[in-house]
C-alpha positions as CSV (number, residue, x, y, z in Angstrom):
1,M,94.3,102.2,97.8
2,W,92.4,105.2,97.6
3,S,91.7,105.1,101.2
4,W,92.6,108.9,101.1
5,L,88.9,109.3,100.3
6,G,88.1,108.7,103.9
7,C,90.2,111.3,105.5
8,G,87.8,114.1,105.7
9,A,84.7,114.8,107.7
10,H,80.8,115.1,107.1
11,V,77.8,116.5,109.1
12,K,75.9,113.6,110.8
13,H,72.5,113.1,109.2
14,R,69.9,110.4,108.7
15,G,69.2,111.1,104.9
16,W,65.5,109.8,104.8
17,R,64.8,112.2,101.8
18,H,67.6,110.3,99.9
19,R,66.1,107.0,100.9
20,V,62.7,108.0,99.7
21,G,64.1,109.1,96.2
22,A,66.2,105.9,96.0
23,V,63.1,103.8,96.2
24,S,61.3,105.9,93.8
25,V,64.1,105.7,91.2
26,M,64.5,101.8,91.8
27,A,60.7,101.3,91.4
28,S,61.0,103.3,88.1
29,I,63.8,101.2,86.6
30,W,61.9,98.0,87.6
31,L,58.8,99.2,85.9
32,I,60.6,100.5,82.7
33,T,62.6,97.3,82.2
34,S,59.7,95.1,82.9
35,D,57.5,97.0,80.4
36,A,60.1,97.1,77.8
37,R,60.9,93.4,78.2
38,A,57.1,92.6,77.6
39,D,57.0,94.9,74.5
40,D,60.1,93.4,73.0
41,S,59.5,89.8,73.9
42,S,58.9,89.1,70.2
43,A,61.9,90.9,68.9
44,S,64.8,88.4,69.1
45,I,67.6,91.2,68.6
46,F,66.7,92.6,72.0
47,S,67.2,91.3,75.3
48,L,66.7,92.8,78.9
49,S,67.9,91.8,82.2
50,G,68.6,93.3,85.5
51,F,69.7,92.8,89.0
52,G,69.6,94.6,92.4
53,T,70.3,94.3,96.3
54,A,68.4,95.7,99.1
55,G,70.6,95.7,102.2
56,A,71.2,97.1,105.6
57,V,74.6,97.4,107.6
58,H,75.3,98.1,111.3
59,S,78.8,99.3,112.3
60,S,80.1,99.3,115.9
61,E,82.3,102.3,115.1
62,A,80.5,105.6,116.0
63,S,83.1,108.0,114.9
64,A,83.6,107.0,111.3
65,D,81.7,105.2,108.4
66,F,82.1,101.8,106.9
67,T,81.0,101.6,103.2
68,S,81.6,99.4,100.2
69,G,83.5,101.8,98.3
70,Y,85.7,104.9,98.5
71,L,83.7,106.8,95.9
72,K,80.7,106.9,98.3
73,P,80.3,109.8,100.8
74,N,79.0,108.1,103.9
75,G,77.8,104.7,105.3
76,A,77.1,102.7,108.5
77,G,78.5,104.1,111.7
78,F,78.7,107.8,112.4
79,S,76.3,108.9,109.5
80,H,73.7,106.1,110.1
81,D,73.2,103.6,112.8
82,W,72.0,101.2,110.2
83,S,72.7,102.1,106.6
84,T,70.7,101.0,103.5
85,D,73.2,102.8,101.3
86,V,76.3,100.7,101.6
87,D,75.1,97.8,99.4
88,S,71.5,98.8,97.9
89,L,71.2,99.3,94.3
90,I,69.2,98.3,91.2
91,A,70.3,97.8,87.6
92,G,68.9,97.4,84.1
93,Q,70.7,96.1,81.1
94,L,69.6,96.3,77.4
95,R,71.3,94.1,74.9
96,V,70.8,94.4,71.1
97,Q,72.2,92.0,68.5
98,P,71.1,92.9,64.9
99,V,73.4,90.3,63.4
100,A,75.6,87.6,64.7
101,E,78.8,89.6,64.7
102,L,77.4,92.8,66.1
103,S,76.0,93.7,69.5
104,A,75.5,96.6,71.8
105,V,74.9,96.8,75.4
106,V,73.6,99.4,77.9
107,Q,73.7,99.0,81.6
108,V,72.2,101.5,84.0
109,I,72.6,101.5,87.8
110,S,70.9,103.4,90.5
111,E,73.1,103.4,93.6
112,Q,74.5,105.9,96.2
113,L,76.8,108.2,94.5
114,Y,79.5,110.7,95.5
115,D,76.9,113.4,96.3
116,D,74.6,111.0,98.3
117,T,72.1,110.8,95.6
118,Y,70.7,107.8,93.6
119,R,70.7,109.4,90.1
120,P,70.9,106.4,87.6
121,H,74.2,106.3,85.8
122,V,75.5,104.6,82.8
123,E,77.9,101.6,84.0
124,W,78.4,100.1,80.5
125,A,77.7,101.3,77.2
126,N,79.6,99.7,74.2
127,I,79.6,98.2,70.8
128,K,80.9,94.8,70.3
129,Y,82.2,93.3,67.2
130,Q,82.9,89.5,67.2
131,P,83.9,88.2,63.7
132,T,84.8,84.7,65.2
133,A,83.6,82.8,68.2
134,D,87.0,83.5,70.0
135,F,87.8,87.1,69.1
136,S,86.1,90.3,69.8
137,V,86.5,94.0,70.0
138,R,84.4,96.4,72.2
139,I,84.4,100.2,71.9
140,G,82.8,102.5,74.5
141,R,82.3,102.1,78.1
142,T,83.3,98.6,79.4
143,V,84.1,96.7,82.7
144,L,87.6,97.2,84.0
145,P,88.6,93.7,84.6
146,S,91.1,94.2,87.5
147,F,89.8,91.4,89.6
148,M,88.5,87.9,89.2
149,F,84.8,89.0,89.7
150,S,84.9,92.4,88.0
151,D,82.0,91.4,85.8
152,T,79.9,90.5,88.6
153,R,81.3,93.1,91.3
154,K,77.9,94.7,91.6
155,V,75.8,91.8,91.2
156,G,75.1,90.3,94.6
157,Y,73.2,87.4,93.3
158,A,76.3,86.2,91.5
159,N,78.6,86.3,94.5
160,P,78.8,84.1,97.6
161,W,79.2,87.1,100.0
162,V,77.3,90.1,100.8
163,R,80.0,92.1,99.2
164,P,83.4,91.3,97.6
165,P,86.2,91.7,100.3
166,V,86.8,95.5,100.6
167,E,90.4,95.0,101.6
168,V,91.1,93.9,98.1
169,Y,88.3,95.4,95.9
170,N,88.9,98.9,97.2
171,L,92.5,98.6,95.8
172,V,90.9,99.9,92.5
173,P,87.7,101.5,93.4
174,I,86.7,102.3,89.7
175,S,84.9,99.6,87.8
176,N,84.9,100.7,84.2
177,S,86.6,102.9,81.6
178,D,85.9,104.7,78.2
179,G,87.9,103.1,75.4
180,I,88.4,100.0,73.6
181,D,89.1,96.3,74.7
182,L,90.1,93.3,72.8
183,S,89.8,89.6,73.7
184,Y,91.2,86.3,72.3
185,R,90.1,82.9,73.6
186,L,92.5,80.0,73.0
187,H,91.3,76.2,73.3
188,L,94.1,73.7,74.5
189,G,92.1,70.4,74.8
190,G,89.8,70.9,78.0
191,L,91.6,74.2,78.9
192,V,90.3,77.5,77.8
193,Q,92.7,80.6,78.1
194,T,91.4,84.0,77.4
195,F,93.8,87.0,76.7
196,A,92.4,90.5,76.8
197,G,93.7,94.0,76.7
198,T,92.0,97.3,77.7
199,Y,92.9,100.9,76.7
200,G,91.0,103.9,78.0
201,K,90.3,106.6,80.6
202,S,88.1,107.3,83.6
203,D,86.9,110.3,85.4
204,P,85.3,109.4,88.6
205,K,83.6,112.1,90.7
206,L,84.7,112.3,94.4
207,P,83.0,112.7,97.7
208,S,82.9,116.4,99.2
209,D,85.8,115.7,101.6
210,V,88.1,115.5,98.6
211,G,86.1,117.3,96.0
212,G,86.1,117.6,92.2
213,T,86.8,114.7,89.9
214,A,89.9,112.4,89.5
215,H,91.4,111.9,86.3
216,G,92.8,108.6,85.0
217,R,94.6,108.8,81.7
218,Q,96.5,106.2,79.7
219,I,94.6,103.4,81.5
220,W,95.7,100.1,80.0
221,L,95.2,96.6,81.5
222,L,96.2,93.3,80.5
223,T,94.5,90.2,81.7
224,D,94.9,86.4,81.4
225,T,92.0,84.1,82.4
226,I,92.5,80.2,82.5
227,E,89.4,77.9,82.8
228,Y,89.7,74.0,83.2
229,N,86.7,72.3,84.5
230,A,85.7,73.6,87.9
231,F,89.0,75.4,88.3
232,S,89.6,79.1,87.0
233,A,92.4,81.7,87.4
234,H,92.7,85.3,86.7
235,V,95.9,87.5,86.4
236,A,95.9,91.1,85.6
237,Y,98.3,94.2,85.4
238,Q,97.1,97.6,85.1
239,H,98.6,100.9,84.6
240,V,97.3,104.4,84.7
241,R,98.5,108.1,85.1
242,L,96.5,109.6,87.7
243,T,95.6,113.0,88.8
244,V,93.4,114.0,92.0
245,P,93.1,117.8,91.9
246,G,91.2,118.0,95.4
247,L,94.3,116.6,97.2
248,N,96.8,119.0,95.5
249,G,96.2,122.1,97.8
250,V,98.5,120.9,100.7
251,F,101.3,120.4,98.2
252,E,100.9,123.7,96.3
253,A,101.2,125.4,99.8
254,M,104.4,123.5,100.6
255,R,106.0,124.8,97.3
256,Q,106.0,128.3,98.9
257,F,108.6,126.9,101.4
258,G,111.3,126.8,98.7
259,P,113.4,123.8,97.5
260,Q,112.4,121.6,100.4
261,G,108.7,122.2,99.8
262,S,109.1,121.7,96.2
263,A,110.7,118.3,96.7
264,L,108.0,117.2,98.9
265,A,105.4,118.2,96.4
266,D,107.2,116.5,93.7
267,R,107.2,113.3,95.6
268,Y,103.8,113.1,97.1
269,A,101.4,115.4,94.9
270,P,99.0,113.1,93.1
271,V,99.4,115.0,89.7
272,D,100.0,112.8,86.5
273,K,101.6,110.2,88.7
274,R,102.1,106.6,87.6
275,A,99.9,104.2,89.4
276,E,100.2,100.4,88.9
277,F,98.3,97.3,90.0
278,F,98.8,93.8,89.8
279,S,96.4,90.9,90.8
280,L,96.2,87.1,90.9
281,G,93.1,85.1,91.7
282,A,92.0,81.4,91.5
283,Q,88.9,79.6,92.5
284,Y,87.8,75.9,92.5
285,N,84.0,75.4,92.5
286,P,82.8,71.8,91.9
287,G,79.2,72.5,92.8
288,T,78.7,71.5,96.5
289,W,81.5,73.6,97.9
290,F,83.8,76.2,96.9
291,V,87.3,77.7,97.6
292,M,88.9,80.8,96.2
293,G,91.3,83.6,96.8
294,E,92.8,86.9,95.4
295,W,95.9,88.9,95.9
296,G,96.8,92.2,94.7
297,E,99.3,95.0,95.0
298,T,99.2,98.8,94.1
299,N,101.7,101.6,94.0
300,Y,100.5,105.0,93.4
301,H,103.9,106.5,93.6
302,S,102.4,109.5,95.5
303,V,100.7,110.3,98.8
304,L,98.3,107.7,97.9
305,G,100.9,105.2,98.9
306,A,101.4,101.5,98.1
307,Q,99.3,98.5,99.7
308,A,99.2,94.7,99.2
309,A,95.9,92.8,99.9
310,G,94.5,89.4,99.8
311,Y,91.7,87.0,100.9
312,V,90.8,83.4,101.1
313,S,87.3,82.2,101.1
314,G,85.4,78.9,101.2
315,G,81.9,77.6,101.7
316,Y,79.8,74.4,101.6
317,R,76.3,74.1,100.1
318,V,73.6,72.3,102.1
319,G,70.6,72.4,100.1
320,P,69.7,75.9,99.5
321,V,72.0,77.2,102.3
322,T,75.5,78.0,101.8
323,P,77.7,78.9,105.0
324,Y,81.1,80.5,104.2
325,L,84.1,81.9,105.9
326,T,86.5,84.5,104.6
327,Y,89.8,86.1,105.8
328,S,91.0,89.1,104.2
329,E,93.7,91.8,105.0
330,V,95.3,94.7,103.5
331,Q,98.6,96.3,104.5
332,A,100.3,99.6,103.8
333,K,103.7,99.0,101.9
334,S,104.7,102.8,102.1
335,N,105.5,105.2,104.8
336,T,102.6,106.4,107.1
337,S,104.4,109.4,108.1
338,D,106.9,112.0,107.0
339,P,109.2,114.8,108.6
340,G,107.9,117.0,106.2
341,L,109.0,120.8,106.2
342,S,111.8,121.5,108.4
343,L,110.9,124.2,111.0
344,A,114.6,125.4,111.6
345,G,115.0,129.1,111.0
346,L,111.5,129.8,110.1
347,P,109.8,132.8,111.7
348,P,107.0,132.1,114.1
349,E,104.0,132.8,111.7
350,S,105.8,130.5,109.0
351,A,106.7,127.8,111.4
352,G,103.0,127.6,112.4
353,T,101.9,127.2,108.9
354,A,104.5,124.6,108.2
355,M,103.4,122.6,111.3
356,Q,99.8,122.4,109.7
357,L,101.0,121.5,106.3
358,N,103.1,118.7,108.0
359,A,100.1,117.3,110.0
360,G,98.0,117.5,106.7
361,L,100.6,115.3,104.9
362,D,100.9,112.9,107.9
363,A,96.9,112.6,107.9
364,L,97.0,111.7,104.2
365,L,99.8,109.3,104.4
366,A,98.2,107.6,107.6
367,A,94.9,107.1,105.6
368,V,96.4,104.3,103.5
369,A,94.4,101.2,104.8
370,D,95.8,98.6,107.1
371,Q,93.5,96.0,108.5
372,R,92.5,92.3,108.9
373,T,89.0,91.0,108.8
374,L,87.4,87.7,109.5
375,S,84.0,87.1,108.1
376,A,81.4,84.6,108.7
377,G,78.2,84.4,106.8
378,A,75.3,82.3,105.1
379,R,73.5,82.5,101.8
380,W,69.9,81.2,101.5
381,D,68.6,80.7,98.0
382,F,64.9,80.8,99.4
383,V,63.1,81.2,96.1
384,R,64.2,81.2,92.3
385,H,66.3,84.2,91.4
386,F,66.3,85.6,94.9
387,D,68.7,85.1,97.9
388,L,68.9,86.2,101.4
389,K,72.5,86.8,102.9
390,L,73.5,87.5,106.6
391,Q,77.2,88.3,107.3
392,Y,79.3,89.3,110.3
393,D,82.7,90.9,109.9
394,H,85.3,91.4,112.6
395,S,88.2,93.7,111.7
396,R,91.4,94.6,113.7
397,L,92.9,97.8,112.3
398,G,96.5,98.9,112.1
399,A,97.9,100.9,115.0
400,V,98.0,104.1,113.2
401,S,95.2,103.3,110.6
402,H,91.5,103.8,110.3
403,G,91.5,100.8,107.8
404,T,88.9,101.1,105.0
405,L,86.6,103.5,107.2
406,I,85.9,106.9,105.8
407,D,84.2,110.1,107.2
408,I,86.5,110.2,110.2
409,Q,85.4,112.4,112.9
410,P,87.2,114.4,115.5
411,G,88.1,112.2,118.6
412,Y,88.4,109.1,116.5
413,R,91.3,106.8,117.7
414,P,93.2,104.8,115.0
415,G,93.7,101.0,115.6
416,G,91.2,99.0,117.7
417,T,88.6,96.8,116.2
418,L,85.5,97.1,114.1
419,N,82.4,94.8,114.0
420,L,79.9,94.8,111.2
421,L,76.5,93.1,110.8
422,S,75.1,92.9,107.3
423,A,71.7,91.7,105.8
424,T,70.9,91.6,102.0
425,I,68.5,90.4,99.6
426,D,69.8,89.9,96.0
427,F,67.7,89.4,92.9
428,V,68.0,89.2,89.3
429,W,65.6,89.0,86.5
């Protein structure tokens, strides 16, 4: 889902200036949060925390980029032989609780953005009212709980892998929404069941190959989370009305070809189209080992297509070291090509334009990801609140797909394989 963000091209660069800026911003956030925590240590209504990841990734594909999300403009491969932008980030979170029933939280993150900068942005900013231990209401910018690990999606230290499997987590690349959510927790003996509902909107800014801003309206999400001893499960259904203006140009041009062009535009243009997402995840984690898996499906009812994705993962803890294995895949469930505009009866100049528009449509349809990945890695908790992770990924791409890769360059051949080597240090404070 949203693999369309990878269908354009960028100029190759090394980006040292952006890295220096990133280090400066990260250091500033660290010092600010550390100073504030020291100043407010005696004030019980305030609490400060933070997390971060310093990482580097190498990709075997030199004609496209691997990155951790479609809202990033470049990554490892074509743009950078080794990329520190894929996983690196730093964040600080301030929580204020003046009374037991009322609290507020602000989380600020510095990570690579759509424009290849590290400007800090507000990930969460909400007020929470909790009149009882089991019922709460939040208003503002909150996490979008589409997945089992949505709360810790960007907290590398809280996850066993270098990053959540991109085949699944790229199905919904946005991580928050502006609106309201409600949560109610039900106790049934040793079982705890939490029902939650979210309603809001989101306006993620897109990389330059698409351009502009996407608009998600009428986002509503229903979730059910079950916890019993070492077992937990998560179910989610999400709906949104989505508009992506940056992808509408080809369809506006198609409308100039009369009824057949209008029919294609009505079918594929991502303008106020209904998008749906369903996911199911479960994990069992008794302490010395873990096994988990998630499955999800999306349907954008537009050129963005439909997909199904899932992963299974397991690991065993040996002292401070946890080796793990993961298998993940994503499959296109929609057409990867379309005959497009008929060229019959068109004058030569119009036929040439129609052929270009048909090629553009097919490029967008083929951008829906299709790949399978086997990952092997290890986590070493070498000191309190710090871990070191190494991970190797081997992906086999669909015959006509560039998988989850972005920044596709001329001469790139769909299909084939992809190898990644990643190293990260995660920390919390």
